[in-house]
C-alpha positions in Angstrom: -1.7 -12.1 -17.9 -4.3 -12.8 -20.9 -3.3 -16.0 -22.8 -4.8 -16.6 -26.0 -5.8 -20.9 -25.9 -7.8 -22.7 -28.7 -8.5 -25.8 -26.9 -9.9 -28.5 -30.1 -8.9 -31.8 -28.0 -10.0 -35.2 -28.0 -11.7 -34.6 -24.4 -14.9 -35.4 -25.5 -15.6 -35.2 -22.0 -15.2 -32.1 -20.4 -15.6 -28.9 -22.2 -13.5 -26.5 -23.9 -14.0 -24.1 -21.3 -14.0 -26.8 -18.5 -10.4 -27.4 -19.9 -9.3 -24.3 -20.3 -9.5 -23.2 -16.6 -8.6 -26.4 -15.1 -5.0 -25.3 -16.8 -5.4 -22.2 -14.6 -3.8 -21.2 -11.9 -6.0 -18.7 -9.0 -5.4 -15.3 -9.6 -4.9 -15.5 -13.6 -6.6 -14.0 -16.5 -7.0 -15.1 -19.2 -9.0 -15.7 -23.1 -9.9 -19.1 -24.1 -10.4 -19.1 -27.9 -12.9 -22.6 -27.9 -14.2 -24.4 -31.2 -17.7 -25.5 -31.9 -17.0 -28.9 -31.4 -16.2 -28.2 -27.6 -18.6 -25.5 -27.3 -22.3 -25.7 -28.5 -21.9 -28.0 -31.0 -23.4 -27.8 -34.7 -27.0 -27.2 -33.0 -25.4 -24.0 -31.3 -27.5 -22.9 -28.3 -31.1 -20.6 -29.2 -31.8 -19.8 -25.3 -29.8 -17.8 -22.7 -26.6 -17.3 -23.9 -27.7 -17.8 -28.5 -24.7 -19.1 -29.4 -25.6 -19.6 -33.4 -24.6 -22.6 -34.8 -21.0 -24.5 -35.1 -19.9 -21.0 -33.8 -16.9 -20.6 -31.7 -16.3 -19.0 -28.6 -13.8 -16.8 -26.8 -14.5 -16.3 -22.9 -12.7 -13.7 -21.1 -12.1 -15.7 -17.3 -10.6 -14.6 -14.1 -10.1 -17.3 -12.4 -10.8 -16.0 -8.6 -10.0 -19.0 -7.1 -10.7 -22.7 -5.9 -14.0 -23.4 -4.6 -12.7 -26.2 -1.5 -16.3 -25.9 -0.3 -18.7 -28.8 -0.2 -21.9 -27.9 -1.4 -23.4 -30.6 -2.5 -23.5 -30.6 -6.2 -23.4 -28.0 -9.2 -24.5 -24.8 -9.1 -26.2 -25.2 -12.4 -28.4 -28.0 -10.7 -29.1 -25.5 -7.6 -32.1 -24.0 -7.5 -32.4 -20.0 -7.3 -32.7 -20.3 -3.5 -29.6 -22.4 -2.9 -27.2 -20.5 -5.4 -28.8 -17.1 -3.1 -28.3 -19.3 0.0 -24.3 -20.5 -1.0 -23.8 -16.4 -2.1 -24.7 -15.4 1.1 -22.6 -17.5 2.9 -20.0 -16.3 1.0 -20.3 -13.0 1.7 -20.9 -13.9 5.8 -17.4 -15.5 5.4 -15.8 -12.7 3.8 -17.5 -9.8 6.1 -15.6 -12.0 8.9 -12.2 -11.8 7.2 -12.7 -8.0 6.7 -13.3 -7.7 10.1 -9.7 -9.3 10.8 -8.6 -6.9 7.8 -8.3 -9.9 5.7 -9.0 -7.9 2.6 -7.5 -10.0 -0.6 -9.1 -13.2 1.6 -12.3 -11.7 2.0 -12.7 -10.0 -1.9 -11.8 -13.3 -2.8 -15.3 -14.3 -0.7 -17.1 -11.8 -1.9 -16.1 -12.6 -5.6 -17.2 -16.1 -5.5 -20.3 -14.9 -3.8 -20.8 -13.0 -7.0 -19.8 -15.5 -9.3 -22.9 -17.1 -7.9 -25.5 -14.7 -9.0 -23.6 -14.0 -12.2 -25.2 -11.7 -15.1 -26.8 -14.6 -16.7 -27.9 -16.0 -13.5 -29.5 -12.7 -12.7 -30.8 -12.1 -16.5 -33.8 -14.8 -15.5 -34.8 -13.6 -12.5 -37.5 -11.4 -12.0 -39.8 -10.3 -9.0 -39.0 -11.1 -5.0 -36.0 -13.8 -6.8 -34.6 -10.9 -7.8 -34.8 -8.6 -5.1 -33.2 -12.1 -3.1 -30.8 -11.7 -5.2 -30.1 -7.8 -5.1 -29.7 -8.0 -1.6 -26.4 -10.7 -1.4 -24.9 -9.5 -4.5 -24.8 -5.4 -3.5 -23.6 -5.1 -0.4 -20.5 -8.0 -1.3 -20.0 -5.0 -4.2 -20.2 -2.2 -1.6 -18.1 -4.7 0.9 -15.6 -5.2 -2.3 -15.3 -1.6 -2.8 -14.4 -0.7 1.4 -11.6 -3.1 0.9 -10.3 -1.5 -2.1 -10.5 1.7 -0.4 -8.3 0.7 2.5 -6.0 -0.9 -0.3 -6.0 2.9 -1.7 -7.2 1.2 -5.4 -9.7 3.7 -6.2 -10.8 3.4 -9.6 -11.6 -0.5 -8.8 -13.8 1.1 -5.9 -15.1 3.1 -7.8 -16.3 0.6 -10.9 -17.9 -1.6 -8.2 -19.9 1.3 -6.3 -21.1 2.1 -9.9 -22.4 -1.5 -10.5 -24.4 -1.1 -7.8 -25.4 2.4 -8.4 -27.1 1.0 -11.4 -29.7 -1.1 -9.9 -30.1 1.8 -7.3 -28.9 4.9 -8.2 -30.3 6.4 -4.6 -28.1 4.0 -2.6 -26.2 5.8 -0.1 -23.4 3.4 0.6 -22.5 3.8 -2.9 -22.9 7.2 -3.3 -20.8 7.6 0.5 -17.9 4.8 -0.9 -17.8 6.5 -4.5 -17.3 10.1 -3.4 -14.4 8.7 -0.7 -13.0 7.2 -3.8 -13.2 10.1 -6.3 -12.3 12.6 -3.0 -8.9 9.9 -2.8 -8.4 10.6 -6.6 -8.1 14.5 -6.3 -11.6 14.3 -8.4 -13.1 16.7 -5.8 -16.3 18.4 -7.5 -17.3 14.8 -8.4 -16.7 13.9 -5.2 -18.9 16.3 -3.4 -22.0 15.5 -6.2 -21.8 12.1 -4.8 -21.7 13.6 -0.6 -24.4 16.4 -1.7 -26.9 13.6 -3.2 -25.8 11.0 -0.6 -26.6 13.4 2.3 -30.4 13.9 0.7 -31.0 10.9 1.1 -29.2 10.5 4.8 -29.7 14.2 5.8 -28.2 13.5 10.0 -25.2 11.2 8.4 -22.3 12.5 10.2 -19.6 10.5 8.1 -21.5 12.7 4.9 -21.3 16.6 7.1 -17.8 15.5 7.8 -16.4 14.2 4.6 -18.3 17.2 3.4 -16.5 20.0 6.0 -12.9 17.9 4.4 -13.9 19.0 1.1 -14.8 22.8 1.9 -11.6 23.1 4.0 -9.6 21.6 1.4 -10.9 23.9 -1.1 -10.3 27.1 1.4 -7.1 25.5 0.9 -6.7 25.3 -2.4 -7.6 29.0 -3.0 -5.3 30.4 -0.9 -2.8 29.0 -2.7 -3.6 30.2 -5.5 -4.0 33.3 -3.5 -0.1 33.4 -2.6 1.3 32.0 -5.9 -0.5 34.7 -7.8 0.4 37.6 -5.1 4.5 36.1 -5.6 4.0 36.2 -9.6 2.8 39.4 -10.0 4.0 41.6 -7.2 1.7 44.6 -5.1 -0.8 45.7 -7.3 0.6 49.4 -8.0 -0.9 52.8 -6.4 -3.3 54.4 -9.4 -1.6 57.6 -11.3 -3.0 60.6 -10.8 -5.0 61.9 -14.1 -2.7 64.7 -15.4 -4.8 67.9 -15.7 -5.6 69.4 -19.3 -3.8 72.9 -18.7 -5.9 74.2 -21.9 -9.7 73.1 -19.7 -8.2 74.4 -17.0 -7.0 77.9 -18.8 -10.4 78.4 -20.4 -12.1 77.9 -17.0 -10.2 80.3 -15.2 -11.4 83.5 -17.6 -14.6 82.2 -17.5 -14.6 82.7 -13.4 -12.8 85.9 -14.5 -15.3 87.5 -16.8 -18.2 86.6 -14.3 -16.3 88.5 -11.6 -15.9 91.5 -13.6 -19.1 91.3 -15.0 -21.0 91.2 -11.3 -18.6 94.0 -10.6 -20.2 95.9 -13.0 -23.3 95.3 -12.5 -23.1 96.2 -8.6 -21.6 99.8 -10.0 -24.8 100.4 -12.1 -27.2 99.6 -8.7 
């Protein structure tokens, strides 16, 4: 559910975003309109994010859940290594829940892990720190895709794989899981492209070969159905009609043959 909320209040000790989120429920989505007094104020912000002076802000917020784990300090006060470490622990918790088939709870842990590695944070990382963060973030997206496929939310699974493929276009798991989701949606050509590309980077993977064989069997079954359908619509093919003979041509050929025989006979008499 989308909520349009305007926050202009005397609670100066809280930012507008914090006030809005504190009134939300777990799993809720909202558009929060925060006035400049409770946003970045008269000065604005000229680092990241860049906000002009006295600018109202609209946040699109999804409250994944409330973090009950005591991390010891606020996220904004953590070092890069600490944030990546917390995200990795969330990922491991999600993996444990996934093994227990608690898919919704597992996805919540993956989403919380990704929240520690949000776009604003990743934007500031370079070199080894970015690699460290992606080594945690991308598996979370891929594991979410696995959950979503099991829950038959195929479009969402495709979106999660797409996030990974932006960073790693040759990621075999992302290509494979996107192919699985596309195949379930009947997008067989796109699914085949994903599986073929995945096989290029993992030629010995039996799961990829199995999915390609399933697509081939599917295509064969569709072809047979279409063949039967067209056969039923148009019936058996009629036998070709014999071509009608042109009697004038036949008569002319007979006359030529007759003249030739007479001419031949006269020559024999003359000899």
